[in-house]
C-alpha positions, 0 to 999 in steps of 0.5 A: 714869967717865962720868956719862952712860953713854949718851953712849959709846952715841950715838957708837959706831957701833952706834947704829941710827939710823932716820929718823921716815919710816923708822919709820913706813913700818917700822910699815907693814909690820909691821903688813901682816905681821902682819895676815896672818899673823893672818888666817893662823893663825885670829886675829880680834880687835884692831886695826891697833895688834894687827898690828903688834906681832904683826909685830915678835914673828913677825919675831923667831919666825920668824927664830928658827926660820928660823936654827935650821932654817939656812933661807935670809933671803927676802924681806928689805926694807932699810928705812933700811939696817935688813933687815925680814924679810917672810916669816919675820915673817908664818910666824913671826905665824902661829905665834905666834896659832896658838900662843895659839888653841891655849893659849888654848882656848875663850877665843879662839873665836866663840861661836855665836849660836841 
């Protein structure tokens, strides 16, 4: 047994490396997709970091649903040879925000000032 079990992972071809500029571009794309999904799902709170998280969660949820429904991968963007599903990220983020509104109930509703 090796004292460094992660050493084999770094030497294998399964290790996914991304440059700093590629990571920043991926974060910006995920943030834009998350912001669009949040706007479609009815979300109002949060900043750009919340949009980035929603973009990645939406990508996971959207591609999962697309695979289950046997839908094609549309509008994929490659960043440093890593594909990012833009359309499914937006749809998944909108579904996730709508689900949060459905579960959260009155907590996320806007209050009317008199």
